[in-house]
C-alpha positions in Angstrom: 47.1 80.1 187.4 43.4 80.3 186.7 41.9 81.1 183.3 40.5 84.3 184.9 43.9 85.4 186.1 45.4 84.7 182.6 42.6 86.8 181.0 43.2 89.7 183.3 46.9 89.5 182.5 46.2 89.4 178.8 43.9 92.4 179.1 46.5 94.3 181.1 49.2 93.7 178.4 46.7 94.7 175.7 45.9 98.0 177.6 49.6 98.8 178.1 50.3 98.2 174.4 47.4 100.5 173.5 48.8 103.2 175.7 52.2 102.7 174.2 50.7 103.2 170.7 48.8 106.4 171.8 52.0 107.9 173.3 54.4 107.0 170.5 52.1 107.3 167.5 49.9 110.2 168.6 51.1 112.2 171.6 54.8 112.3 170.6 53.9 113.9 167.2 52.3 116.9 169.0 55.6 117.6 170.9 58.1 117.0 168.1 58.8 120.1 166.0 59.2 119.8 162.3 62.9 119.3 161.3 64.6 122.2 159.6 65.2 121.6 155.9 68.6 122.1 154.4 67.2 122.8 150.9 66.2 126.4 150.4 62.7 127.2 149.3 62.8 128.6 145.8 61.2 131.8 144.7 58.5 131.5 142.1 60.9 132.8 139.5 63.1 129.7 140.0 60.4 127.6 138.4 60.2 129.7 135.3 62.3 129.0 132.2 64.4 131.5 130.5 64.4 129.7 127.1 61.5 129.2 124.7 61.6 125.5 125.4 63.5 122.9 127.4 64.4 119.2 126.7 61.2 118.0 128.5 57.9 117.8 126.7 54.7 117.0 128.6 51.4 115.2 128.1 48.4 115.7 130.4 46.9 112.3 131.3 43.4 113.2 132.3 41.6 110.1 131.1 42.3 107.0 133.3 42.3 104.5 130.5 44.6 106.6 128.4 46.9 106.9 131.4 47.0 103.1 131.5 47.8 103.0 127.8 50.7 105.4 128.4 52.1 103.2 131.1 51.8 100.1 129.0 53.5 101.8 126.0 56.4 102.9 128.3 56.9 99.4 129.6 56.8 97.9 126.1 59.3 100.4 124.7 61.8 100.1 127.6 65.2 98.8 126.6 67.3 99.1 129.7 65.5 100.1 132.9 62.1 100.5 134.5 61.9 102.2 137.9 58.6 102.2 139.8 57.7 103.9 143.1 54.0 103.5 144.0 51.8 103.6 147.0 50.0 100.5 145.9 49.1 97.9 143.2 45.4 97.2 143.2 43.1 94.5 141.8 41.9 94.4 138.2 42.5 93.4 134.6 44.6 96.5 134.0 47.0 95.6 136.9 47.3 92.0 135.7 48.1 93.2 132.1 50.7 95.7 133.3 52.3 93.0 135.5 52.4 90.7 132.5 54.1 93.5 130.4 56.6 94.0 133.2 57.5 90.2 133.2 57.8 90.3 129.4 60.2 93.3 129.6 62.2 91.6 132.3 62.4 88.4 130.1 64.0 90.4 127.3 66.6 91.8 129.7 65.2 95.1 131.0 66.1 95.7 134.7 62.9 96.4 136.7 62.8 97.9 140.2 59.5 98.1 142.0 59.2 100.0 145.3 55.9 99.9 147.1 54.6 101.2 150.4 55.3 98.6 153.1 51.8 98.6 154.6 49.4 99.6 151.7 51.2 97.9 148.8 48.2 95.9 147.8 50.0 92.6 147.0 47.6 90.6 149.2 44.7 88.2 148.5 44.5 87.4 144.8 47.8 89.3 144.2 49.7 87.8 147.2 51.6 85.3 145.0 52.7 88.0 142.6 55.3 88.9 145.3 56.9 85.5 144.7 56.8 85.9 141.0 58.4 89.4 141.1 61.0 88.5 143.7 62.1 85.3 141.9 62.8 86.9 138.6 66.5 87.6 137.9 65.8 90.9 136.3 63.2 92.2 138.8 63.7 93.5 142.3 60.8 94.2 144.7 61.2 96.3 147.8 58.9 97.8 150.4 59.3 101.2 152.0 58.7 101.2 155.8 57.1 97.9 156.5 54.8 97.4 159.5 56.7 97.3 162.8 54.3 96.5 165.7 56.7 97.9 168.3 57.6 101.1 166.4 54.2 102.8 166.1 55.8 106.1 165.1 56.8 104.5 161.8 53.2 103.8 160.9 52.8 107.4 159.7 55.8 107.3 157.4 54.0 106.2 154.2 55.3 106.2 150.7 52.7 108.1 148.8 54.5 108.8 145.6 53.3 107.6 142.2 56.2 107.6 139.8 57.4 105.4 136.9 60.4 106.1 134.7 61.9 104.2 131.8 65.4 104.5 130.3 65.6 108.1 131.4 63.4 108.9 128.4 59.9 108.7 129.8 58.3 109.4 133.1 54.8 109.6 134.6 54.0 111.3 137.9 50.7 112.1 139.5 47.9 110.7 141.7 47.1 107.3 140.2 48.1 103.9 141.6 47.9 100.8 139.5 44.4 99.4 139.6 41.1 99.2 137.7 39.7 102.0 139.9 42.2 104.3 138.2 42.8 102.8 134.8 39.8 100.8 133.6 37.9 101.6 130.5 34.7 100.4 132.0 34.8 102.1 135.5 34.0 100.0 138.5 31.8 101.3 141.3 34.9 102.7 143.2 36.3 104.5 140.2 38.1 107.8 140.8 38.9 110.7 138.4 42.6 111.2 138.8 45.4 113.0 137.0 49.0 112.3 135.8 51.5 114.0 133.6 53.8 112.2 131.3 57.3 113.7 130.6 59.1 113.0 127.4 62.9 113.5 127.1 63.3 112.5 123.4 67.1 112.6 123.3 67.6 111.4 126.9 69.4 114.6 127.9 71.0 114.6 131.3 69.4 117.9 132.3 66.0 116.4 132.0 63.7 116.4 135.1 63.3 112.6 134.6 66.9 112.2 135.8 65.9 113.9 139.1 62.8 111.6 139.4 65.0 108.5 138.8 67.5 109.7 141.3 64.8 110.2 143.9 63.5 106.7 143.4 67.1 105.4 143.8 67.4 107.4 147.1 64.2 105.8 148.4 65.5 102.4 147.1 68.7 102.4 149.0 67.3 104.1 152.1 67.6 102.3 155.5 63.7 102.4 155.8 63.5 100.3 152.6 63.8 96.5 152.7 63.8 93.6 150.3 60.5 91.7 150.4 62.1 88.3 150.3 65.8 87.8 151.0 65.4 84.1 150.2 62.5 82.2 148.7 61.5 78.6 149.6 61.0 76.0 146.9 57.2 76.2 147.4 57.3 80.0 147.0 59.3 79.8 143.9 56.9 77.3 142.4 53.9 79.5 143.3 55.7 82.5 141.7 56.5 80.6 138.5 52.8 79.6 138.1 51.6 83.2 138.7 54.3 84.6 136.3 53.3 82.1 133.6 49.6 82.9 134.1 50.2 86.7 133.8 52.5 86.2 130.8 49.9 84.0 129.0 47.2 86.5 129.8 49.3 89.3 128.4 50.3 87.3 125.3 46.7 86.3 124.6 45.7 90.0 124.8 48.4 90.9 122.3 47.3 88.2 119.9 43.7 89.3 120.2 44.7 92.9 119.5 43.2 94.1 122.8 43.4 97.9 122.9 45.0 98.1 126.3 48.1 96.2 125.2 48.3 97.8 121.7 48.6 101.5 122.4 49.4 103.7 119.4 51.1 106.7 120.9 53.5 109.1 119.2 55.3 110.8 122.1 56.6 113.6 119.9 53.2 114.5 118.4 51.1 114.0 121.5 53.3 116.0 123.9 53.5 119.7 124.5 56.7 121.8 124.8 57.7 123.4 128.1 59.9 126.3 129.2 61.0 124.4 132.3 60.0 121.4 134.4 61.0 121.2 138.1 60.8 118.2 140.5 60.3 118.6 144.2 59.7 116.1 147.0 59.4 115.9 150.8 62.3 114.8 153.0 62.8 111.1 153.5 62.6 110.8 157.3 60.3 109.7 160.1 58.3 111.8 162.6 57.3 115.3 161.5 59.0 116.1 158.2 59.8 119.6 157.2 56.9 120.4 154.9 59.1 121.2 151.8 56.4 120.6 149.2 53.8 122.5 151.1 56.1 125.4 151.7 57.1 125.5 148.0 53.5 125.5 146.9 52.6 128.2 149.4 55.5 130.4 148.2 54.4 130.1 144.6 50.8 130.9 145.5 51.9 133.9 147.6 53.7 135.4 144.6 50.9 134.8 142.1 49.5 138.0 140.6 46.4 137.0 138.7 44.9 133.6 139.6 45.4 130.4 141.7 43.4 127.4 140.7 43.5 124.3 143.0 42.1 120.8 142.9 42.5 118.4 145.8 40.4 115.4 146.8 41.1 116.2 150.5 41.5 119.6 152.1 42.3 119.7 155.8 43.9 123.1 156.6 45.2 122.2 160.0 46.9 124.9 162.2 50.3 123.4 161.7 50.0 124.0 157.9 48.7 127.6 158.4 52.0 128.4 160.3 53.8 128.3 156.9 51.3 130.6 155.1 53.0 134.0 154.7 51.1 137.2 155.7 51.2 138.5 152.1 48.9 135.6 151.0 46.0 138.1 150.8 47.2 139.0 147.4 45.3 140.3 144.4 45.2 136.9 142.9 41.7 135.3 142.3 41.5 132.0 144.1 39.4 129.0 143.0 39.4 125.7 144.9 37.8 122.4 143.9 37.3 119.3 146.1 34.9 116.5 146.8 31.4 116.8 148.3 29.4 114.8 150.7 28.0 112.7 147.9 31.2 112.1 146.0 33.8 111.6 148.7 35.0 108.0 149.4 37.1 109.1 152.4 34.8 109.8 155.3 37.6 110.6 157.8 39.3 113.2 155.6 36.0 114.7 154.5 34.6 115.0 158.0 37.9 116.9 158.9 37.4 119.1 155.9 33.8 119.9 157.1 35.2 120.8 160.6 37.7 123.3 159.1 35.7 124.5 156.0 34.9 127.8 157.6 38.6 128.8 157.5 38.6 128.1 153.7 35.5 130.2 153.2 37.0 133.1 155.3 40.0 133.1 153.0 37.7 134.5 150.3 38.4 131.7 147.8 35.7 130.5 145.4 35.0 127.0 146.7 33.4 124.3 144.6 32.5 120.7 145.7 32.2 118.0 143.0 28.8 116.5 143.1 28.4 114.0 140.3 29.2 110.3 139.7 32.4 108.8 141.2 34.9 111.0 143.0 37.9 113.2 142.5 41.4 112.0 143.3 43.6 114.4 141.2 46.0 116.8 142.9 46.9 119.9 140.8 47.3 123.6 140.8 47.7 126.3 138.2 49.2 129.7 139.0 48.8 132.8 136.8 47.7 130.5 133.9 51.4 129.7 133.5 52.9 127.5 136.2 51.2 124.1 136.8 51.7 121.6 139.7 50.8 117.9 139.3 51.7 115.1 141.7 50.8 113.1 144.7 50.3 115.9 147.2 47.0 116.4 149.0 46.2 119.6 150.8 46.3 118.0 154.3 48.7 117.5 157.2 49.5 113.9 156.2 50.9 115.1 152.8 52.6 118.1 154.4 54.3 116.5 157.4 54.1 112.7 157.3 54.1 111.0 153.9 56.7 110.9 151.2 55.3 113.2 148.4 56.5 114.4 145.1 55.3 116.8 142.4 56.4 118.5 139.2 56.1 122.2 138.5 55.6 122.9 134.8 56.3 126.2 133.2 54.2 126.5 130.0 51.1 128.4 129.0 49.9 125.7 126.6 50.0 122.9 129.3 48.5 125.3 131.9 45.6 126.0 129.5 45.0 122.2 129.1 45.1 121.7 132.9 42.7 124.6 133.5 40.3 123.1 131.0 40.4 119.8 132.7 39.7 121.3 136.2 37.0 123.5 134.8 35.3 120.5 133.2 35.0 119.1 136.7 33.9 122.4 138.1 31.0 122.4 135.7 29.8 119.2 137.5 30.2 120.9 140.9 28.3 123.1 143.3 29.5 126.5 144.3 29.7 126.3 148.0 31.3 129.7 149.0 32.5 132.9 147.4 33.8 136.2 148.7 33.9 135.0 152.3 30.4 133.8 152.5 28.5 130.5 151.9 26.2 130.1 148.9 22.8 128.5 149.5 22.5 125.6 147.0 19.4 125.4 144.8 16.5 123.2 146.1 17.0 120.5 143.5 20.7 120.1 144.6 19.6 119.9 148.3 17.4 116.9 147.5 20.3 115.1 145.7 22.4 115.0 148.9 22.5 111.9 151.0 20.9 113.0 154.2 22.2 110.1 156.3 25.7 110.4 154.9 25.8 114.2 155.5 24.5 113.8 159.0 27.0 111.1 159.8 29.9 113.2 158.4 28.9 116.3 160.3 28.8 114.3 163.5 32.1 112.6 162.8 33.7 116.0 162.1 33.2 116.9 165.8 35.7 114.1 166.6 38.1 114.1 163.7 38.9 117.8 164.1 41.1 116.7 167.1 43.0 114.3 164.8 43.5 116.8 161.9 47.3 116.5 162.4 47.2 112.9 161.1 44.6 113.3 158.3 
């Protein structure tokens, strides 16, 4: 067999594999209908509390550094269990100190479970040996949800996008932040994002707390057939690597404690810093492959359809694909005043998602919503909504098809005027640094000085890209 024949054979195999990917990871999803969901969609009244206050108190974590401090304090206070379900761990000093705190907690007997996305987990490069350190500790378990399977391309879309941590059934954080300096650093790196979390405090560890539901959800993901152990058995070399990394992280953490570094010495009084609520509800997407029933999307749409006064939304990516519009009820043209905030050409770090947004932006404008695009330093990554200045939604859900049909996603719905006012203030502070793009079903021409600020080349590229990505909106 000649080299030329071998090359032709290799190229043929490569072409067949590519066609296999296109059919099973793209075409198949256009033919498969979303599965029916056995959980009923609740009416807006189901998220409203009947009592003056419930067992759960909440704290809006708007500042990234303070959000990191809250996570650190939770880990340091944990006595029995720490459950983590995150899309990814990223690079940075904050990640290393949080890992050091987790090892310290495990050394004193706390059971730690860490579940990460099987493709985007981030434990590579400088953090690759952290896997060995975590997997070799007797009180730590590390698992991945839906690892990369080259001959099952349909599984590539089934990503774990949740960001949840709970400790002892007493404290929980849910929102849009992963663990990395780009989310938590006090001195923001170039790729820093403005994100948002909410901390939930169950002072007496009551069983009717929403934290119990969050913990149960993590357990459901943990034991699911799609989830696998990272290392069933470590080699001697891997154990030694893990030990070195563990000691390095513990020493770094201990040194920070001795030097009274702010990040590892958070002074937080949960009772004083949190706000009472009437009710906190937890909802999540089904745990399944292919096109999921859009449970979170349908729930949010139903709440919005029943809003009487106002709907305020912030999402880093907005891609209103036709499949999502099918679940929008006809009575959505209500009397509520709609305001939407997202990224702009200058702020977005996700060119694929933003180009799809540009392709579909007319449909948002035609809805009559007041549309703002954030136009200052860094980018927006928080995902939130406020309905009638009373119900607030905070979680991992983006307004796109990927969050609606493909990813695991989770959010909390908080009933409480005080928290809603705080969240409205946080969103409005970003709106003050944004450009009004459209209102009352028409585009607004930006001032001349704002036109000059836009990146001409980036805008041109994104508009050109939008002509292509519009055909892939189901996967964005």
